C-alpha beads as a LAMMPS data file, in Angstrom:
LAMMPS data file: protein, C-alpha beads

60 atoms
59 bonds

1 atom types
1 bond types

-500.0 500.0 xlo xhi
-500.0 500.0 ylo yhi
-500.0 500.0 zlo zhi

Masses

1 110.0

Atoms # bond

1 1 1 -85.025 -75.689 171.275
2 1 1 -82.303 -73.345 170.058
3 1 1 -79.727 -74.561 167.542
4 1 1 -75.975 -73.958 167.549
5 1 1 -73.155 -74.424 165.052
6 1 1 -69.476 -74.272 165.944
7 1 1 -67.611 -73.420 162.750
8 1 1 -64.632 -75.360 164.103
9 1 1 -66.670 -78.541 163.510
10 1 1 -66.540 -77.736 159.776
11 1 1 -63.429 -75.528 159.401
12 1 1 -60.568 -76.292 161.804
13 1 1 -59.281 -73.446 163.985
14 1 1 -62.291 -71.157 163.534
15 1 1 -63.913 -69.848 166.729
16 1 1 -67.149 -68.602 165.119
17 1 1 -70.393 -69.818 166.689
18 1 1 -73.823 -69.347 165.092
19 1 1 -76.964 -69.617 167.213
20 1 1 -80.597 -69.427 166.235
21 1 1 -84.082 -70.629 166.957
22 1 1 -84.134 -72.818 163.829
23 1 1 -81.758 -74.726 161.604
24 1 1 -82.559 -72.315 158.763
25 1 1 -81.586 -69.300 160.878
26 1 1 -78.258 -70.923 161.766
27 1 1 -77.652 -71.867 158.107
28 1 1 -78.194 -68.248 157.029
29 1 1 -75.707 -67.004 159.611
30 1 1 -73.221 -69.698 158.610
31 1 1 -73.515 -68.810 154.914
32 1 1 -72.778 -65.147 155.651
33 1 1 -69.841 -66.130 157.869
34 1 1 -68.483 -68.436 155.145
35 1 1 -68.586 -65.571 152.623
36 1 1 -66.940 -62.986 154.867
37 1 1 -64.454 -65.054 156.895
38 1 1 -63.600 -67.941 154.589
39 1 1 -64.059 -66.323 151.149
40 1 1 -66.640 -68.900 150.085
41 1 1 -68.299 -67.536 146.966
42 1 1 -71.005 -70.163 146.712
43 1 1 -72.376 -72.562 149.286
44 1 1 -72.559 -75.840 147.409
45 1 1 -75.106 -78.512 148.318
46 1 1 -72.238 -80.628 149.671
47 1 1 -71.036 -77.820 151.940
48 1 1 -74.591 -77.111 153.081
49 1 1 -75.007 -80.793 153.989
50 1 1 -71.737 -80.763 155.934
51 1 1 -72.791 -77.642 157.838
52 1 1 -76.300 -78.983 158.443
53 1 1 -74.871 -82.175 159.950
54 1 1 -72.757 -80.083 162.384
55 1 1 -75.752 -78.155 163.779
56 1 1 -76.691 -79.305 167.259
57 1 1 -79.374 -78.548 169.817
58 1 1 -78.006 -75.943 172.209
59 1 1 -77.428 -77.281 175.706
60 1 1 -79.643 -75.694 178.352

Bonds

1 1 1 2
2 1 2 3
3 1 3 4
4 1 4 5
5 1 5 6
6 1 6 7
7 1 7 8
8 1 8 9
9 1 9 10
10 1 10 11
11 1 11 12
12 1 12 13
13 1 13 14
14 1 14 15
15 1 15 16
16 1 16 17
17 1 17 18
18 1 18 19
19 1 19 20
20 1 20 21
21 1 21 22
22 1 22 23
23 1 23 24
24 1 24 25
25 1 25 26
26 1 26 27
27 1 27 28
28 1 28 29
29 1 29 30
30 1 30 31
31 1 31 32
32 1 32 33
33 1 33 34
34 1 34 35
35 1 35 36
36 1 36 37
37 1 37 38
38 1 38 39
39 1 39 40
40 1 40 41
41 1 41 42
42 1 42 43
43 1 43 44
44 1 44 45
45 1 45 46
46 1 46 47
47 1 47 48
48 1 48 49
49 1 49 50
50 1 50 51
51 1 51 52
52 1 52 53
53 1 53 54
54 1 54 55
55 1 55 56
56 1 56 57
57 1 57 58
58 1 58 59
59 1 59 60
């Protein structure tokens, strides 16, 4: 089942949505988005955990 992350679940007022076939694929997209849109230099383990907990199965 495909996975989806709504950035707004982690960063208020951000419309970015990452979708992928696996959690890892979504995490990679989210890390790139964090660097480019939110000026995050390093994804800390705490941030990765917060993002991971916001990833959901995409509704059919």
